[in-house]
C-alpha positions in Angstrom: -23.9 20.2 -8.4 -22.3 20.1 -12.1 -18.7 20.0 -10.6 -19.3 17.1 -8.2 -21.3 15.4 -10.7 -18.3 15.7 -13.3 -15.7 14.7 -10.3 -18.2 11.5 -9.3 -18.3 10.1 -12.4 -15.0 10.8 -13.7 -13.8 8.7 -10.5 -16.5 6.1 -11.6 -15.3 5.7 -14.8 -11.7 5.3 -13.3 -13.2 2.5 -11.3 -14.5 1.2 -14.4 -11.4 1.2 -16.1 -9.6 -0.6 -13.2 -11.9 -3.6 -13.3 -12.2 -4.2 -16.9 -7.8 -5.7 -16.3 -9.2 -7.9 -13.2 -11.8 -10.0 -15.3 -11.7 -13.8 -13.7 -11.4 -15.2 -16.8 -10.4 -17.5 -14.3 -7.7 -15.5 -12.9 -5.8 -12.5 -14.2 -2.5 -12.7 -15.1 -2.4 -8.6 -14.0 -4.1 -9.3 -11.1 -2.4 -11.9 -9.7 0.8 -9.9 -10.0 -0.1 -7.3 -8.5 -1.4 -8.8 -5.3 1.9 -10.9 -5.7 3.3 -7.4 -5.4 1.2 -6.4 -2.0 2.9 -9.3 -0.2 6.5 -7.7 -1.5 5.8 -4.3 -1.0 3.5 -3.7 2.2 3.7 -1.2 4.5 3.4 -3.2 7.4 4.4 -6.9 8.1 1.0 -8.2 8.9 -0.3 -6.9 5.7 2.7 -8.6 4.0 1.3 -12.1 5.6 -2.1 -11.5 4.6 -1.4 -10.9 1.0 1.3 -13.9 0.7 -0.8 -16.3 2.9 -4.0 -15.3 2.2 -4.9 -13.8 -0.9 -2.3 -15.3 -2.9 -3.6 -18.5 -2.7 -7.4 -17.9 -2.6 -6.8 -15.8 -6.1 -9.8 -18.1 -7.3 -11.9 -16.4 -5.1 -10.3 -12.8 -4.5 -10.2 -12.4 -8.1 -14.0 -12.2 -8.6 -14.8 -10.4 -5.1 -12.3 -7.7 -6.4 -13.6 -7.5 -9.8 -17.4 -7.1 -8.3 -16.0 -4.6 -5.8 -14.6 -2.2 -8.6 -17.6 -2.5 -10.8 -19.8 -1.9 -7.7 -17.9 1.0 -7.2 -18.0 2.5 -11.0 -21.5 2.0 -11.2 -22.6 3.2 -8.0 -20.9 6.8 -8.6 -21.6 7.3 -12.4 -25.2 6.7 -11.6 -24.8 8.6 -7.7 -26.8 5.6 -6.3 -25.8 4.5 -2.7 -22.9 7.0 -3.3 -22.1 7.3 0.9 -21.9 3.8 1.5 -19.8 3.2 -1.7 -17.9 5.5 -1.0 -16.4 4.4 2.5 -16.1 1.4 0.8 -13.9 2.9 -1.8 -11.9 4.5 0.5 -11.2 1.3 2.5 -10.7 -0.3 -0.9 -8.0 2.4 -1.5 -6.3 2.3 2.0 -5.4 -1.3 1.9 -3.7 -0.3 -1.8 -1.9 2.4 -0.4 -0.8 -0.1 2.2 0.1 -2.5 0.5 1.9 -0.9 -2.6 3.7 1.5 -0.1 6.9 0.5 -1.0 6.8 -0.4 -4.4 9.4 1.6 -6.8 7.1 2.4 -9.2 4.0 3.9 -7.4 3.8 7.1 -5.5 1.6 6.5 -2.5 0.4 10.3 -2.6 -1.5 9.0 -5.3 -4.0 6.4 -2.8 -3.7 9.6 -0.4 -6.1 11.7 -3.0 -8.4 8.7 -4.0 -8.9 8.7 -0.5 -10.2 12.4 0.2 -12.2 12.4 -3.1 -13.9 9.5 -2.0 -14.0 11.3 1.5 -15.6 14.3 -0.2 -18.5 12.0 -2.2 -19.3 11.2 1.7 -19.2 14.1 3.6 -21.0 15.8 0.7 -23.5 13.3 -0.3 -22.4 13.5 -3.8 -24.6 11.4 -5.1 -27.8 13.9 -4.5 -26.0 15.9 -7.0 -27.3 15.1 -10.2 -27.1 11.2 -9.2 -30.2 8.4 -8.5 -30.1 9.4 -4.6 -31.1 13.1 -5.4 -34.2 11.4 -7.2 -35.2 8.8 -4.8 -34.7 11.4 -1.5 -37.1 13.8 -3.7 -39.9 11.4 -4.9 -39.2 8.0 -3.5 -40.7 5.2 -5.3 -41.3 1.3 -5.6 -39.3 0.2 -2.4 -37.9 2.8 -1.2 -41.6 4.2 -0.3 -42.4 4.0 3.4 -41.0 3.2 6.9 -40.2 0.0 6.0 -37.7 -3.0 4.7 -35.2 -1.8 1.7 -36.9 2.3 2.7 -35.8 2.0 6.0 -32.2 0.9 5.3 -31.4 3.5 2.4 -32.4 6.1 4.6 -30.2 4.9 7.0 -26.9 4.8 4.8 -28.1 7.6 2.5 
């Protein structure tokens, strides 16, 4: 459990650090540059088209969404709360980066594969139950996590 907890917290810290340079004030210059790089280096033509025609024009909307997604991943992994569904979101997020930056000369595509595997490990092994809030809630449900209705029912289904 200690090793799983440590790995989960470190990946959470990685997501937190990655979110900081995307603070939408109003749009991060770095985020804009990397979003444009998706349009230049994507592995699939359709992905390039989406980056150029949807992501870049909608940067003021996309930037806060990406920031909030990465911050949510960080919080979920660090606290061990809703780790399974957030692990799936993280895997999808990294798959997008892998395909979008696949041809970038300064990127190593296998880095993204490893991140997908680590988050897949979190999903398969229910890493939130290794010294995380998911374990506490499963052990002694409290508040909205008690019973068979509303949030409790939804929580039990996804965790």
